[in-house]
C-alpha positions as CSV (number, residue, x, y, z in Angstrom):
1,M,-11.5,-7.2,100.3
2,N,-11.8,-9.3,103.5
3,T,-9.8,-6.6,105.3
4,E,-12.1,-3.9,104.1
5,Y,-15.2,-5.9,105.1
6,R,-13.8,-6.6,108.6
7,S,-13.0,-2.9,109.0
8,Q,-16.6,-1.9,107.9
9,K,-18.0,-4.5,110.3
10,S,-15.9,-3.3,113.2
11,E,-17.1,0.3,112.5
12,V,-20.7,-0.8,112.5
13,R,-20.2,-2.6,115.8
14,S,-18.6,0.5,117.2
15,Q,-21.4,2.7,116.1
16,K,-23.9,0.3,117.6
17,R,-22.1,0.5,120.9
18,W,-22.1,4.2,120.9
19,C,-25.8,4.3,120.0
20,I,-26.5,1.9,123.0
21,I,-24.5,4.1,125.3
22,L,-26.2,7.2,124.1
23,L,-29.6,5.7,124.5
24,F,-28.8,4.5,128.0
25,C,-27.6,8.1,128.9
26,I,-30.8,9.5,127.6
27,L,-33.0,7.0,129.4
28,Y,-31.0,7.5,132.6
29,S,-31.4,11.3,132.3
30,V,-35.2,11.0,131.8
31,F,-35.4,8.6,134.8
32,Y,-33.3,11.0,137.0
33,V,-35.5,14.0,136.1
34,L,-38.7,12.0,136.7
35,L,-37.4,10.6,140.0
36,F,-36.3,13.9,141.4
37,S,-38.9,16.3,140.0
38,S,-41.5,17.7,142.3
39,D,-44.2,15.9,140.5
40,A,-42.5,12.5,141.0
41,L,-42.0,13.2,144.7
42,A,-45.4,14.8,145.2
43,I,-48.0,13.1,147.5
44,K,-50.9,12.0,145.4
45,K,-54.1,13.6,146.6
46,T,-57.8,13.2,146.2
47,K,-59.9,16.1,144.9
48,G,-61.3,16.6,148.4
49,E,-57.9,16.9,149.9
50,I,-56.8,19.3,147.2
51,D,-59.9,21.4,147.9
52,V,-59.2,21.5,151.7
53,A,-55.6,22.6,151.0
54,K,-56.8,25.4,148.7
55,R,-59.1,26.7,151.4
56,C,-56.3,26.7,153.9
57,I,-54.0,28.6,151.5
58,L,-56.6,31.1,150.4
59,C,-57.6,32.0,153.9
60,H,-54.2,32.1,155.5
61,S,-52.9,34.2,152.5
62,Q,-55.0,37.0,154.1
63,L,-54.7,36.2,157.8
64,S,-51.1,35.1,158.1
65,P,-49.3,35.7,154.7
66,G,-45.9,35.0,156.2
67,I,-46.8,31.4,156.8
68,V,-48.0,30.9,153.3
69,N,-45.0,32.7,151.8
70,D,-42.6,30.4,153.7
71,W,-44.5,27.3,152.8
72,E,-44.6,28.2,149.1
73,K,-40.8,28.3,149.0
74,S,-40.4,25.0,150.9
75,N,-39.6,21.5,149.7
76,H,-42.9,20.5,151.3
77,A,-44.8,22.7,148.8
78,K,-42.8,21.2,145.9
79,A,-43.9,17.7,147.1
80,Q,-47.5,18.9,147.6
81,V,-47.3,18.4,151.4
82,T,-50.0,20.9,152.5
83,C,-51.3,22.4,155.8
84,I,-53.7,19.6,156.5
85,D,-51.2,16.9,155.9
86,C,-49.3,18.0,158.9
87,H,-51.9,19.7,161.1
88,Q,-54.7,17.2,160.7
89,A,-55.7,15.6,164.1
90,D,-57.9,12.8,165.3
91,T,-61.0,13.8,167.4
92,T,-59.5,11.8,170.3
93,D,-56.3,13.8,170.4
94,A,-56.0,15.9,173.6
95,D,-55.2,19.0,171.6
96,A,-57.6,18.5,168.7
97,R,-59.9,21.3,167.8
98,K,-62.5,22.0,165.1
99,H,-61.5,24.6,162.6
100,E,-63.3,25.5,159.3
101,G,-64.9,22.1,159.1
102,E,-61.7,20.2,159.8
103,V,-60.2,18.7,163.0
104,I,-56.6,20.0,163.5
105,S,-53.9,20.7,166.1
106,A,-51.6,23.7,166.2
107,I,-48.8,21.5,167.3
108,V,-47.1,19.4,164.7
109,S,-45.1,17.0,166.8
110,P,-42.2,14.6,166.0
111,K,-44.8,11.9,166.1
112,D,-46.6,13.6,163.2
113,C,-43.3,14.2,161.3
114,S,-42.4,10.6,161.7
115,R,-45.0,9.6,159.2
116,C,-42.6,10.8,156.5
117,H,-39.4,11.1,158.4
118,P,-39.2,8.0,160.7
119,K,-35.5,7.6,160.7
120,Q,-34.8,11.2,161.7
121,V,-37.4,11.0,164.5
122,M,-36.1,7.7,165.8
123,E,-32.5,9.1,165.9
124,F,-33.7,12.3,167.6
125,N,-35.5,10.3,170.3
126,E,-32.1,8.7,171.2
127,S,-30.4,12.1,171.6
128,M,-29.9,14.4,174.6
129,H,-32.0,17.0,172.7
130,S,-35.1,14.9,173.3
131,K,-34.4,14.8,177.1
132,A,-33.8,18.6,177.4
133,V,-36.9,19.2,179.6
134,S,-35.7,16.9,182.3
135,F,-32.6,19.0,182.7
136,I,-34.6,21.9,184.2
137,K,-37.6,20.0,185.5
138,N,-37.6,17.7,188.5
139,P,-37.8,14.2,187.0
140,E,-39.1,11.3,189.1
141,T,-35.9,9.3,188.5
142,P,-33.2,11.8,187.6
143,E,-30.5,10.3,185.5
144,S,-27.9,11.5,183.0
145,S,-27.2,9.8,179.7
146,S,-23.9,8.7,181.2
147,G,-25.6,6.8,183.9
148,S,-24.0,8.9,186.6
149,G,-27.2,10.1,188.1
150,Q,-26.1,13.7,187.8
151,V,-28.5,16.4,186.7
152,L,-28.0,19.9,185.6
153,E,-29.0,22.6,188.0
154,G,-27.6,22.9,191.5
155,D,-25.5,19.7,191.4
156,R,-28.1,17.7,193.3
157,A,-30.5,15.1,191.9
158,G,-33.8,16.5,190.7
159,D,-33.1,20.1,191.5
160,D,-35.2,22.7,189.7
161,T,-34.9,25.2,192.5
162,L,-32.8,27.8,190.8
163,A,-34.8,28.0,187.7
164,Y,-38.3,28.0,189.1
165,K,-38.1,29.1,192.8
166,I,-35.1,31.4,193.2
167,E,-35.3,33.2,189.8
168,G,-39.1,32.8,189.5
169,K,-41.4,30.8,187.3
170,A,-42.0,33.6,184.7
171,A,-38.3,33.9,184.2
172,A,-37.9,30.1,183.6
173,V,-40.9,30.0,181.2
174,M,-39.4,32.8,179.0
175,G,-35.8,31.8,179.5
176,C,-35.0,28.1,180.3
177,E,-38.1,26.6,178.7
178,K,-37.6,28.5,175.3
179,C,-34.6,26.3,174.7
180,H,-35.2,23.2,176.8
181,G,-38.9,23.0,176.1
182,S,-42.0,23.0,178.2
183,V,-44.5,20.3,179.1
184,I,-47.5,21.3,177.0
185,K,-50.7,21.2,178.9
186,V,-54.2,21.2,177.4
187,K,-57.1,22.6,179.4
188,T,-59.7,20.0,180.4
189,R,-63.1,20.3,178.9
190,S,-64.5,21.7,182.2
191,E,-62.0,24.5,182.0
192,R,-62.7,25.4,178.4
193,S,-65.2,28.1,177.3
194,E,-65.7,26.0,174.2
195,S,-65.4,22.4,173.0
196,N,-62.2,22.9,171.1
197,G,-58.7,22.0,172.6
198,I,-57.1,25.0,174.2
199,F,-53.5,25.1,175.4
200,D,-52.5,26.4,178.8
201,K,-50.8,29.7,178.1
202,D,-48.1,29.1,180.7
203,T,-46.9,26.2,178.5
204,W,-47.7,27.5,175.0
205,P,-46.3,28.8,172.7
206,N,-43.0,26.9,173.0
207,N,-40.6,25.5,170.4
208,G,-37.9,24.2,172.8
209,I,-35.9,21.3,171.6
210,G,-37.1,18.8,174.2
211,R,-40.8,20.0,174.4
212,V,-43.1,17.3,175.7
213,N,-46.2,17.3,173.4
214,P,-49.8,16.4,174.2
215,D,-49.4,13.2,172.2
216,G,-46.6,12.1,174.4
217,S,-43.8,12.6,171.9
218,K,-40.8,14.7,172.8
219,G,-39.2,17.5,170.8
220,S,-39.9,20.2,168.3
221,C,-38.5,19.8,164.8
222,T,-39.1,23.6,164.3
223,A,-36.5,24.4,166.9
224,C,-33.9,23.9,164.1
225,H,-36.0,23.8,160.9
226,T,-38.1,26.8,161.5
227,R,-41.6,26.8,160.2
228,H,-42.9,26.9,157.5
229,L,-39.9,26.8,155.3
230,F,-38.2,23.9,157.2
231,S,-34.9,24.8,155.5
232,I,-32.0,22.3,155.6
233,T,-29.7,25.2,154.9
234,E,-30.8,27.1,158.0
235,A,-30.5,24.1,160.2
236,R,-26.9,23.5,159.0
237,T,-25.7,27.0,160.0
238,P,-24.0,27.6,163.4
239,E,-26.4,30.5,163.9
240,A,-29.3,28.0,164.2
241,C,-27.5,26.3,167.1
242,G,-26.5,29.6,168.6
243,T,-30.1,30.4,169.6
244,C,-29.5,28.1,172.6
245,H,-25.9,27.1,172.7
246,M,-24.4,30.5,173.7
247,G,-23.8,32.5,176.8
248,P,-21.8,32.2,180.0
249,D,-22.7,28.5,180.7
250,H,-22.6,26.9,177.3
251,P,-20.9,29.2,174.8
252,Q,-20.5,26.6,172.0
253,Y,-21.5,29.2,169.3
254,E,-19.0,31.8,170.5
255,I,-16.3,29.1,170.8
256,Y,-17.0,27.9,167.3
257,M,-16.9,31.4,165.8
258,E,-13.5,32.0,167.6
259,S,-12.0,28.8,166.2
260,K,-10.4,28.5,162.8
261,H,-13.4,26.5,161.6
262,G,-15.6,29.5,162.5
263,V,-13.2,31.9,160.8
264,I,-13.3,30.0,157.6
265,Y,-17.1,29.7,157.7
266,S,-17.5,33.4,158.3
267,S,-15.3,34.4,155.4
268,E,-16.5,31.7,152.9
269,K,-20.1,30.7,153.7
270,H,-21.6,32.7,150.8
271,K,-19.7,30.3,148.5
272,W,-21.0,27.1,150.0
273,N,-23.9,25.0,148.7
274,M,-25.9,24.4,151.8
275,E,-28.9,22.8,150.1
276,V,-27.1,19.6,149.2
277,A,-28.9,16.4,150.3
278,P,-27.6,15.0,153.7
279,S,-26.5,11.7,152.0
280,V,-23.9,13.6,149.8
281,W,-23.1,16.6,152.0
282,D,-19.3,16.3,152.1
283,T,-16.0,18.2,152.1
284,K,-16.3,19.2,148.4
285,Y,-19.1,21.5,149.5
286,F,-17.3,23.3,152.4
287,R,-13.8,24.0,153.6
288,A,-14.6,23.8,157.3
289,P,-17.3,22.0,159.3
290,T,-20.3,23.6,161.0
291,C,-21.9,22.3,164.2
292,A,-24.1,20.1,162.1
293,T,-21.2,18.7,160.1
294,C,-19.5,17.3,163.2
295,H,-22.5,16.2,165.2
296,M,-25.0,15.1,162.5
297,S,-23.9,15.1,158.9
298,G,-23.0,12.1,156.8
299,I,-19.3,12.6,155.9
300,G,-16.9,10.0,154.5
301,M,-18.2,6.6,155.6
302,L,-20.5,8.1,158.3
303,E,-24.3,8.1,157.8
304,P,-26.2,11.3,158.7
305,S,-27.9,11.3,162.0
306,H,-30.4,13.4,164.0
307,N,-28.8,12.0,167.3
308,V,-26.5,14.9,168.1
309,S,-25.1,12.9,171.0
310,E,-23.9,9.8,169.2
311,R,-20.4,11.1,168.5
312,L,-19.7,12.6,172.0
313,S,-17.2,10.7,174.2
314,W,-17.2,13.0,177.2
315,E,-20.0,14.6,179.2
316,L,-18.9,18.2,179.3
317,K,-22.0,19.8,180.8
318,W,-22.1,17.9,184.1
319,P,-20.3,19.1,187.2
320,L,-17.9,16.2,186.9
321,S,-17.0,15.1,183.4
322,E,-17.4,11.4,182.8
323,K,-16.9,9.1,179.8
324,R,-20.2,8.4,178.1
325,K,-21.5,4.9,177.7
326,D,-19.9,3.2,174.6
327,W,-17.5,6.2,174.5
328,K,-14.9,4.5,172.3
329,N,-17.3,3.9,169.5
330,K,-18.7,7.5,169.8
331,R,-15.2,8.9,169.7
332,E,-14.3,6.8,166.7
333,R,-17.3,8.3,164.8
334,M,-16.4,11.8,165.7
335,Q,-12.7,11.2,164.7
336,M,-13.9,10.0,161.3
337,V,-15.3,13.5,160.8
338,C,-11.9,15.0,161.8
339,L,-10.0,12.6,159.5
340,S,-11.9,13.9,156.5
341,C,-9.6,17.0,156.7
342,H,-6.8,16.2,159.2
343,S,-4.1,13.5,159.5
344,K,-4.4,10.6,162.0
345,N,-1.5,11.9,163.9
346,W,-3.0,15.3,164.2
347,V,-6.4,14.0,165.4
348,E,-4.9,11.7,168.0
349,G,-2.7,14.5,169.3
350,Y,-5.6,16.9,169.6
351,Y,-7.7,14.3,171.5
352,Q,-4.8,13.6,173.9
353,Q,-4.6,17.3,174.7
354,F,-8.3,17.5,175.1
355,D,-8.4,14.5,177.5
356,N,-5.6,16.1,179.5
357,V,-7.8,19.2,180.0
358,I,-10.7,17.1,181.3
359,S,-8.4,15.3,183.7
360,L,-7.0,18.6,185.0
361,Y,-10.5,20.0,185.6
362,N,-11.8,16.9,187.2
363,E,-8.9,16.2,189.5
364,E,-7.4,19.6,190.4
365,Y,-10.4,21.9,190.3
366,Y,-13.7,20.1,190.7
367,K,-13.2,17.1,193.0
368,P,-11.2,18.9,195.8
369,I,-13.8,21.7,196.1
370,K,-16.7,19.3,195.9
371,K,-15.3,17.3,198.7
372,E,-15.1,20.3,201.0
373,M,-18.7,21.4,200.0
374,D,-20.0,17.9,200.9
375,E,-18.3,18.1,204.3
376,L,-20.0,21.4,205.0
377,Y,-23.4,19.9,204.2
378,K,-22.6,16.9,206.4
379,L,-21.6,19.0,209.3
380,G,-24.7,21.1,208.9
381,Y,-22.7,24.2,208.2
382,L,-24.8,24.7,205.1
383,T,-28.6,24.5,205.2
384,K,-30.6,22.0,203.3
385,D,-32.3,24.8,201.4
386,K,-30.8,25.4,198.0
387,F,-29.2,28.7,196.9
388,D,-29.7,30.5,200.1
389,E,-25.9,30.9,200.7
390,D,-23.4,33.0,198.7
391,L,-21.2,29.9,198.6
392,E,-23.7,27.9,196.8
393,F,-24.0,30.5,194.0
394,K,-20.3,30.7,193.7
395,F,-19.8,26.9,193.5
396,F,-22.6,26.7,190.9
397,E,-20.9,29.3,188.7
398,Y,-17.5,27.5,189.3
399,W,-18.6,24.3,187.5
400,H,-21.6,25.5,185.5
401,H,-20.0,28.5,183.9
402,E,-16.2,28.5,184.3
403,G,-15.7,24.8,184.3
404,R,-17.9,24.3,181.2
405,R,-16.2,27.1,179.3
406,A,-12.8,25.5,179.9
407,R,-13.9,22.0,178.8
408,M,-16.0,23.1,175.9
409,G,-13.3,25.5,174.7
410,A,-10.8,22.7,174.6
411,S,-13.2,20.4,172.7
412,M,-14.0,22.9,169.9
413,M,-10.6,24.6,169.3
414,G,-11.4,27.8,171.3
415,P,-8.1,28.6,173.1
416,D,-9.4,31.9,174.6
417,Y,-12.4,30.1,176.2
418,T,-10.1,27.3,177.5
419,Q,-7.7,29.8,179.0
420,W,-9.1,33.2,180.0
421,H,-12.8,32.4,180.2
422,G,-12.1,29.0,181.6
423,F,-9.1,28.0,183.6
424,Y,-8.1,31.5,184.6
425,E,-11.5,32.0,186.1
426,L,-11.4,28.5,187.7
427,A,-8.1,29.3,189.3
428,R,-9.3,32.6,190.7
429,G,-12.6,31.0,191.7
430,R,-10.9,28.2,193.5
431,V,-9.1,30.7,195.7
432,E,-12.3,32.5,196.5
433,L,-14.2,29.3,197.2
434,K,-11.5,28.1,199.6
435,R,-11.6,31.5,201.4
436,M,-15.4,31.3,201.8
437,I,-15.3,27.7,203.0
438,N,-12.7,28.5,205.6
439,E,-14.7,31.5,206.8
440,I,-17.8,29.3,207.3
441,R,-15.8,26.7,209.1
442,E,-14.2,29.2,211.5
443,R,-17.5,30.9,212.2
444,K,-19.4,27.7,212.8
445,D,-16.6,26.2,214.9
446,K,-16.8,29.3,217.1
447,G,-20.5,28.8,217.5
448,K,-21.5,31.8,215.5
């Protein structure tokens, strides 16, 4: 009898345990649904704010339906983030203008986005992307992030000659600035035909990644998350990066697509879930990394970041490659991405081969020619004017095109870019540069 009673009591306890577990699961499910439902995440609004949003949507559904269609599919719409939440401006803002009874600005800057995305904007502000305008403009104190003092165009500090003077301002505005960004200017009140803020059309429209906005902030979030869908999927694709990172001088997109990572992406991308939240975007959702995976995504023990520079150990875009500040920690973070799929021995071996490429370029190709170029300037055999000699164009392409392709190809598993588009062109260019330098020396020495 006691045995039967104990058995019944044990069964009752077991049933209670299962009831408690079941109840907990139900409550957890309800909590999860509530937490992540659009209603739970939605911004609470007053009736007045809702009415303003409705007016925006009603009018723009007729005037610019593409904008409304994109917004309706966005996570912003699900969270009830509407037009006025992003575009509302203060009357003291330089670019503020009156519009249908509201004060707005056409530009939604990173400063505006930081109201909801402070971490992402803070990280972006620390990145090379945020400094992109200074690479083509003449900054007051030109410096690279490595502290070397090197700047991009022409291999001389503060040089914007090629982009704006030799090629022409219109070419730079529609070319360089569409990726690097412009310095947005707002016409002063005396220049306006009305009291509303009007942009200088030489500087707007522009969505370049380093755009300097009227509120002083730098950047354009829509360079990667195009408006008004602001898709995380789109920003994760190599194609998003390829808008700017392609071509003869920085062919990262082409290099990636040539690599085995790119081959896997091309053949399997339709199977990948690209909408997964950044905090859990990991190897179970893809077989190969995209640009965003290596440079930005949280993977393994790494946290996601909008600082695309924080995992780069070398400066590959400068004429002479140098180790970046705190390069060991940066390299360790990038290698953590590699180690998600590759062995430690494989990763260390690849980085050693990569470092050897950089050393070869620096010591055998760049430094000797740079030394001879400097001597020509010192002797007065080359004028102080920039890009008025064939030799200057040739030297520029030598490091800016061929040298970058060799280094970037090695960094991103693009053997064809390392070899035929890179070091082969460098080897041939070195011969041509030496010939041109010797001809100038001989001519000048003879007084011609």
